[in-house]
N, C-alpha and C positions, 0 to 999 in steps of 0.2 A: 753575765748576771753576777753582781758582787755578792759575796757571801760573808757573813760574820765569821771570822776565823776561829772564834771561841766555840762555835756550834759544830756538831757532828752533822755532816751532810750525806744523805743517802739517795743515790740515783737508782730508780727502779722502774720496772714496767708498771702499767696501770693496775694489773692484777696484784702485784706485790705491794704497790703503794696502798691499795685498799686493805690488804692484810696487815700491813704495818700500822696504818691508822687505827684499825679495829683492835689490834693487839695493844697498842698504846692506850686506847680508851679503856680497855678492860683492866689496865694497870693504873688507871686514874691520871694518865698523862694526856694532855691535849696537844695533838698534832693535826694540823690542817693540810690538806692537799689542794693547792690552788688549781691543779689540773685534774681534779677528780673526774673520772670517766673519759678523759682524753687518752686515746691510745698512744703507745710509745713511752719513751723514758721521760721521767720528770724527777725533780729533786724535792725531797722532804728534809727538814732540819729538825734536830732535837738537841736539848741541852746535854752537855757531858754528864754522864751518870745514868741517863735514861735507857741506854741500850741494855744495860744489865737487867732492867725490868721488862723490856719489850721482847728480847730475844727468846726467853723461855716460853713465851706465849705463842711463838711462831713455830714451835716444834712440829715436825712432820711425823707421819707414821714410819716406824723403823728408824734405823740408824742412818744419819746422813753419810753420803759417800766421803771417803778420805780424799781431800783435794790434792792435786799436784800443784805445789806452790813454787813460783819463780819470783826472783827479786832482781831489779835493775841495780847495777853498781857503777861500772865505769862510764856508762852512757849518760850519767847525771853529772853535769858540769859543776854545779855548785857543791863545794865540799861539805858544807853543813847539811844540805839536803841529802847528799849521798850517805853521810854518816847516820842521819836519822833513819833512812831506809834500811841501812845495815843493822841498826839497833832493833828495828821492828822485826826484821827477818830473823835476827838472833833470838828474840823473844818467842817468836812462833816456833822456832827450832826447839827451844827449851820445853815446849809443851808437846813434844813428840812428833812434830811435823818435819818433813824433809823439804828444805828450801833450796832450789836450784838457782845458780847464778846465771841469769839470762844473757849476761854480757861476756861470759867466759869464752865463747866460741869466736869472738871478734865479729867484725861486720860481714866477713865472707861466709861464715857458718851461722845460719839462723839457729837460735836456741830452740829448745823444745817449747811447744805451745802448751802452756800450763792452764789449769782451771782457775787459779787465783794468782794475781800479780801484785807484788808490793813495789811501789814506785813513788817518786815525788809527785805531789799533787799536780804540778804543771806539766810533768812529763808522762802523764798517764796514757798508756796505749789505747788507741781508739777501738780496737777489736774486742775489747773486754768490757762488759757491762753486766750488771750495774756496778756502782762504785760507792765506797764509803771513804770520805776524806776525814782523817782524824788529826786534830791538833796534838802534837807530841812534844811541844816545848817552844822555846824562843831562840832566835838566832842572836848573834853577838850585837846586833843593832836593836834588839828588842822586838823585832817582828816575829810573827808566828811561823813555826816550822810545821808544815802539814804533810803527812804521808798518806798516800792513797792505797787502798786495797780495792782491786777490781776483780770481777769474777765473770766467767763465761756462763751460758745458760744452764740452769739446773743447780747452780752452786750459791744461789742467793742466800739461803738459810745458813749455809756453812760460812759464807762471807761475814754475816752478822755475828756468828759465833766467834770468828777470828777477831773481828773488830772489838768485841766485848773484852777479849783477852788484852788487847792493846790498850783499851780505855782503862781497864782495871789497873794495869801496870803504871799508866801515866798518873793515876790518882794519888 
């Protein structure tokens, strides 16, 4: 499914898609879910800048858990994508998060299974969902550089908080 690279794409379960659409509506932002009511993961898109208005309306009771964050580095072949992922990981570190290098152990030693993964959009690991794909710049040919943040179950709200940090930095 082709996506407009200038949009923020959020893959989420039906329950979270409904929450995101409702939170957007309460912020005066129109987001439609073409798969409303359909179980499983679906993708919503919003314009850059809208996450900052939506995320505070998704707040849960109590403090969200501190996620274990991992970032892919050496396993991303494209140097520009690898550098973009490193930049996003560094940004998240500056906000008090510990980011583990998932490729540090090599292929023989699997890295720790983290709650949130920072990777290139095309290299996103399949075991983590939902995902937020964020445009973070352009490559030397003028194409979009997209970095993905993906999360395991229970970290959807935290994922959107982290995406908001990346989006604010890119603005």
